[in-house]
N, CA, C and O atoms as CSV, one atom per row, in Angstrom:
chain,resi,resn,atom,element,x,y,z
A,1,MET,N,N,2.918,157.869,15.565
A,1,MET,CA,C,1.613,158.253,15.302
A,1,MET,C,C,1.018,157.479,14.061
A,1,MET,O,O,1.611,157.079,13.060
A,2,GLY,N,N,-0.412,157.369,14.426
A,2,GLY,CA,C,-1.216,157.336,12.795
A,2,GLY,C,C,-1.471,158.638,11.935
A,2,GLY,O,O,-0.640,159.489,11.620
A,3,ARG,N,N,-2.318,158.609,11.743
A,3,ARG,CA,C,-2.897,159.945,10.437
A,3,ARG,C,C,-3.203,161.152,11.363
A,3,ARG,O,O,-2.762,162.251,11.028
A,4,ASN,N,N,-4.001,161.013,12.621
A,4,ASN,CA,C,-4.001,162.116,13.672
A,4,ASN,C,C,-3.203,162.319,15.202
A,4,ASN,O,O,-3.607,161.996,16.319
A,5,PRO,N,N,-2.324,162.772,14.925
A,5,PRO,CA,C,-1.370,162.506,15.947
A,5,PRO,C,C,-2.253,163.542,16.941
A,5,PRO,O,O,-2.169,163.419,18.163
A,6,GLN,N,N,-2.940,164.370,16.444
A,6,GLN,CA,C,-3.090,164.933,18.046
A,6,GLN,C,C,-4.203,164.334,18.621
A,6,GLN,O,O,-4.331,164.343,19.845
A,7,ARG,N,N,-5.032,163.812,17.889
A,7,ARG,CA,C,-6.040,163.131,18.199
A,7,ARG,C,C,-5.625,161.766,19.488
A,7,ARG,O,O,-6.057,161.560,20.622
A,8,ASP,N,N,-4.742,161.152,18.748
A,8,ASP,CA,C,-3.958,159.773,19.421
A,8,ASP,C,C,-3.463,160.428,20.423
A,8,ASP,O,O,-3.805,159.670,21.331
A,9,ALA,N,N,-2.723,161.565,21.099
A,9,ALA,CA,C,-2.222,162.045,22.502
A,9,ALA,C,C,-3.378,162.757,23.038
A,9,ALA,O,O,-2.946,163.498,23.921
A,10,LYS,N,N,-4.448,162.867,22.941
A,10,LYS,CA,C,-5.059,163.428,23.495
A,10,LYS,C,C,-5.513,162.231,24.161
A,10,LYS,O,O,-5.382,162.133,25.381
A,11,ARG,N,N,-6.276,160.890,23.157
A,11,ARG,CA,C,-6.498,159.665,23.620
A,11,ARG,C,C,-5.704,159.029,25.029
A,11,ARG,O,O,-6.092,158.603,26.117
A,12,ASP,N,N,-4.118,159.257,24.230
A,12,ASP,CA,C,-3.480,159.002,25.620
A,12,ASP,C,C,-3.178,159.498,26.794
A,12,ASP,O,O,-2.720,158.979,27.812
A,13,ALA,N,N,-3.552,160.789,26.474
A,13,ALA,CA,C,-3.610,161.730,27.384
A,13,ALA,C,C,-4.783,160.895,28.861
A,13,ALA,O,O,-4.413,160.438,29.942
A,14,VAL,N,N,-5.936,160.972,28.386
A,14,VAL,CA,C,-7.149,160.206,28.715
A,14,VAL,C,C,-6.936,159.408,29.196
A,14,VAL,O,O,-7.012,159.548,30.417
A,15,LEU,N,N,-6.441,157.734,28.600
A,15,LEU,CA,C,-5.841,156.793,29.416
A,15,LEU,C,C,-4.675,156.878,30.497
A,15,LEU,O,O,-4.770,156.186,31.510
A,16,ALA,N,N,-3.699,157.620,30.326
A,16,ALA,CA,C,-2.696,157.546,31.375
A,16,ALA,C,C,-3.244,158.131,32.361
A,16,ALA,O,O,-2.809,157.854,33.479
A,17,ASP,N,N,-4.266,159.031,32.242
A,17,ASP,CA,C,-4.881,159.793,33.730
A,17,ASP,C,C,-5.596,158.589,34.042
A,17,ASP,O,O,-5.278,158.440,35.222
A,18,ALA,N,N,-6.410,157.562,33.733
A,18,ALA,CA,C,-6.838,156.980,34.258
A,18,ALA,C,C,-6.023,155.054,34.690
A,18,ALA,O,O,-6.534,153.940,34.814
A,19,GLY,N,N,-4.334,155.685,34.801
A,19,GLY,CA,C,-3.804,154.961,34.652
A,19,GLY,C,C,-3.293,153.613,34.157
A,19,GLY,O,O,-2.933,152.593,34.745
A,20,PHE,N,N,-3.410,154.055,32.519
A,20,PHE,CA,C,-3.396,153.788,31.635
A,20,PHE,C,C,-2.184,153.580,30.593
A,20,PHE,O,O,-1.804,154.629,30.072
A,21,LYS,N,N,-1.600,152.554,30.252
A,21,LYS,CA,C,0.152,153.367,29.411
A,21,LYS,C,C,-0.070,152.558,28.094
A,21,LYS,O,O,0.128,151.348,27.989
A,22,THR,N,N,-0.499,153.376,27.119
A,22,THR,CA,C,-0.403,153.430,25.845
A,22,THR,C,C,0.795,152.449,25.016
A,22,THR,O,O,1.939,152.901,24.983
A,23,LEU,N,N,0.645,151.734,24.662
A,23,LEU,CA,C,2.250,151.457,23.375
A,23,LEU,C,C,1.727,151.238,22.381
A,23,LEU,O,O,0.798,150.438,22.267
A,24,ARG,N,N,2.293,152.004,21.321
A,24,ARG,CA,C,2.119,152.553,19.919
A,24,ARG,C,C,3.018,151.560,19.034
A,24,ARG,O,O,4.241,151.691,19.065
A,25,ILE,N,N,2.129,150.091,17.867
A,25,ILE,CA,C,3.001,149.813,17.304
A,25,ILE,C,C,2.607,149.312,15.901
A,25,ILE,O,O,1.614,148.631,15.645
A,26,ALA,N,N,3.621,149.794,14.954
A,26,ALA,CA,C,3.163,149.674,13.646
A,26,ALA,C,C,2.411,148.635,13.498
A,26,ALA,O,O,2.279,147.788,14.382
A,27,ALA,N,N,1.992,148.599,12.674
A,27,ALA,CA,C,0.966,147.043,11.957
A,27,ALA,C,C,1.673,146.757,10.818
A,27,ALA,O,O,1.045,146.185,9.927
A,28,ARG,N,N,3.488,147.165,10.525
A,28,ARG,CA,C,3.905,146.751,9.903
A,28,ARG,C,C,4.853,145.443,10.579
A,28,ARG,O,O,4.970,144.267,10.237
A,29,ASP,N,N,5.288,146.024,11.384
A,29,ASP,CA,C,6.082,145.378,13.065
A,29,ASP,C,C,5.702,144.424,13.170
A,29,ASP,O,O,6.381,143.411,13.336
A,30,VAL,N,N,3.877,144.519,13.066
A,30,VAL,CA,C,3.083,143.154,13.812
A,30,VAL,C,C,3.343,141.985,12.633
A,30,VAL,O,O,3.422,140.786,12.897
A,31,LEU,N,N,3.460,142.552,11.289
A,31,LEU,CA,C,2.687,141.671,10.305
A,31,LEU,C,C,4.472,140.763,10.085
A,31,LEU,O,O,4.553,139.545,9.925
A,32,ASP,N,N,5.854,141.817,10.138
A,32,ASP,CA,C,6.984,141.563,9.263
A,32,ASP,C,C,7.413,140.803,11.212
A,32,ASP,O,O,8.148,139.828,11.059
A,33,ASP,N,N,7.172,141.010,12.466
A,33,ASP,CA,C,7.823,140.346,13.427
A,33,ASP,C,C,7.264,140.080,14.401
A,33,ASP,O,O,7.997,140.250,15.375
A,34,LEU,N,N,6.058,139.650,14.708
A,34,LEU,CA,C,5.033,139.320,15.244
A,34,LEU,C,C,5.993,139.010,17.157
A,34,LEU,O,O,5.825,139.611,18.218
A,35,ASP,N,N,6.844,137.942,16.830
A,35,ASP,CA,C,7.429,137.729,18.059
A,35,ASP,C,C,8.246,138.907,18.273
A,35,ASP,O,O,8.073,139.315,19.421
A,36,ALA,N,N,9.016,139.566,17.660
A,36,ALA,CA,C,9.668,140.777,19.150
A,36,ALA,C,C,8.396,142.271,18.821
A,36,ALA,O,O,8.512,143.496,18.770
A,37,VAL,N,N,6.870,140.961,18.612
A,37,VAL,CA,C,5.847,142.631,19.351
A,37,VAL,C,C,6.123,142.166,20.658
A,37,VAL,O,O,6.922,142.639,21.466
A,38,LEU,N,N,4.941,140.616,20.849
A,38,LEU,CA,C,5.266,139.642,21.680
A,38,LEU,C,C,6.431,139.853,22.798
A,38,LEU,O,O,5.817,139.961,23.859
A,39,LYS,N,N,7.238,139.915,22.946
A,39,LYS,CA,C,8.118,140.139,23.308
A,39,LYS,C,C,8.148,141.777,23.821
A,39,LYS,O,O,8.065,141.934,25.039
A,40,PHE,N,N,8.259,142.981,22.987
A,40,PHE,CA,C,8.466,143.866,23.075
A,40,PHE,C,C,6.978,144.276,24.781
A,40,PHE,O,O,7.032,144.697,25.936
A,41,ILE,N,N,6.286,143.952,24.139
A,41,ILE,CA,C,4.435,144.025,24.893
A,41,ILE,C,C,5.146,143.183,26.281
A,41,ILE,O,O,5.074,143.600,27.436
A,42,SER,N,N,5.605,142.335,25.992
A,42,SER,CA,C,5.583,141.394,27.801
A,42,SER,C,C,6.455,142.270,27.928
A,42,SER,O,O,5.641,143.165,28.155
A,43,SER,N,N,7.562,142.863,27.984
A,43,SER,CA,C,8.599,143.812,28.261
A,43,SER,C,C,8.343,145.224,28.975
A,43,SER,O,O,8.785,145.723,30.010
A,44,ALA,N,N,7.629,145.569,28.195
A,44,ALA,CA,C,6.603,146.939,29.033
A,44,ALA,C,C,5.595,146.993,29.576
A,44,ALA,O,O,4.887,147.988,29.726
A,45,CYS,N,N,5.325,145.390,30.114
A,45,CYS,CA,C,3.929,145.099,30.794
A,45,CYS,C,C,5.183,144.388,32.490
A,45,CYS,O,O,5.005,144.449,33.706
A,46,ALA,N,N,6.243,143.848,31.689
A,46,ALA,CA,C,6.886,143.080,33.140
A,46,ALA,C,C,6.898,144.061,34.306
A,46,ALA,O,O,7.655,143.453,35.062
A,47,ASN,N,N,6.567,145.155,34.941
A,47,ASN,CA,C,7.292,146.140,36.076
A,47,ASN,C,C,5.676,146.510,36.353
A,47,ASN,O,O,5.522,146.934,37.498
A,48,ARG,N,N,4.675,146.460,35.718
A,48,ARG,CA,C,3.311,147.192,36.110
A,48,ARG,C,C,2.646,146.447,36.950
A,48,ARG,O,O,2.789,145.225,36.932
A,49,PRO,N,N,1.697,147.150,37.943
A,49,PRO,CA,C,1.076,146.055,38.526
A,49,PRO,C,C,-0.348,145.485,37.632
A,49,PRO,O,O,-0.801,146.036,36.629
A,50,LEU,N,N,-0.683,144.725,38.035
A,50,LEU,CA,C,-1.855,144.073,37.221
A,50,LEU,C,C,-3.557,144.334,37.685
A,50,LEU,O,O,-4.537,143.760,37.210
A,51,HIS,N,N,-3.528,145.247,38.618
A,51,HIS,CA,C,-4.428,146.017,39.131
A,51,HIS,C,C,-4.581,147.722,40.009
A,51,HIS,O,O,-3.958,148.220,40.946
A,52,GLN,N,N,-5.522,148.127,39.294
A,52,GLN,CA,C,-4.812,149.374,40.705
A,52,GLN,C,C,-5.417,148.875,41.928
A,52,GLN,O,O,-6.170,147.921,42.124
A,53,PRO,N,N,-4.882,149.796,42.751
A,53,PRO,CA,C,-4.567,149.320,44.419
A,53,PRO,C,C,-6.527,149.970,45.002
A,53,PRO,O,O,-7.084,151.047,44.792
A,54,ALA,N,N,-6.971,148.819,45.679
A,54,ALA,CA,C,-8.404,149.554,45.832
A,54,ALA,C,C,-7.727,150.913,46.946
A,54,ALA,O,O,-6.697,151.064,47.603
A,55,ALA,N,N,-9.116,151.800,46.652
A,55,ALA,CA,C,-9.284,152.600,47.389
A,55,ALA,C,C,-9.763,152.284,49.252
A,55,ALA,O,O,-9.829,153.201,50.071
A,56,GLY,N,N,-9.887,151.634,49.398
A,56,GLY,CA,C,-11.012,151.497,50.698
A,56,GLY,C,C,-12.124,149.660,50.827
A,56,GLY,O,O,-11.730,148.572,50.408
A,57,PRO,N,N,-12.809,149.806,51.180
A,57,PRO,CA,C,-13.626,148.563,51.264
A,57,PRO,C,C,-14.359,149.104,50.480
A,57,PRO,O,O,-14.545,150.318,50.411
A,58,PRO,N,N,-15.000,148.024,49.608
A,58,PRO,CA,C,-16.553,148.186,48.886
A,58,PRO,C,C,-17.484,148.339,50.538
A,58,PRO,O,O,-17.323,147.990,51.707
A,59,PRO,N,N,-18.854,149.355,49.406
A,59,PRO,CA,C,-19.647,149.781,50.749
A,59,PRO,C,C,-20.720,148.701,50.902
A,59,PRO,O,O,-21.080,147.868,50.070
A,60,ARG,N,N,-21.008,148.835,51.743
A,60,ARG,CA,C,-22.290,147.483,52.570
A,60,ARG,C,C,-23.452,147.664,52.077
A,60,ARG,O,O,-24.029,148.740,52.235
A,61,SER,N,N,-24.082,146.495,51.293
A,61,SER,CA,C,-25.352,147.288,50.958
A,61,SER,C,C,-26.228,147.221,51.813
A,61,SER,O,O,-26.435,146.199,52.468
A,62,GLY,N,N,-27.168,148.779,51.997
A,62,GLY,CA,C,-28.208,148.806,53.443
A,62,GLY,C,C,-27.758,149.573,53.919
A,62,GLY,O,O,-28.474,150.388,54.501
A,63,GLU,N,N,-26.558,149.699,53.925
A,63,GLU,CA,C,-26.462,151.385,54.915
A,63,GLU,C,C,-25.927,152.633,54.788
A,63,GLU,O,O,-24.924,152.815,54.098
A,64,ASP,N,N,-26.379,153.356,55.266
A,64,ASP,CA,C,-26.311,154.750,54.931
A,64,ASP,C,C,-24.861,154.974,55.997
A,64,ASP,O,O,-24.335,156.083,56.098
């Protein structure tokens, strides 16, 4: 983690509650081996859905 691991963990928890997964990648890794970093990101995303399933149809305007 970065310079403030408590803040990072709290932010990660909020994002996880919203359905997001956080990937931590060191800047040095990006600079030294971008191809490996891109493969890592691609692999991490391979089995994740592209969006959250809908909770139901959207409300119709003008109807209560």
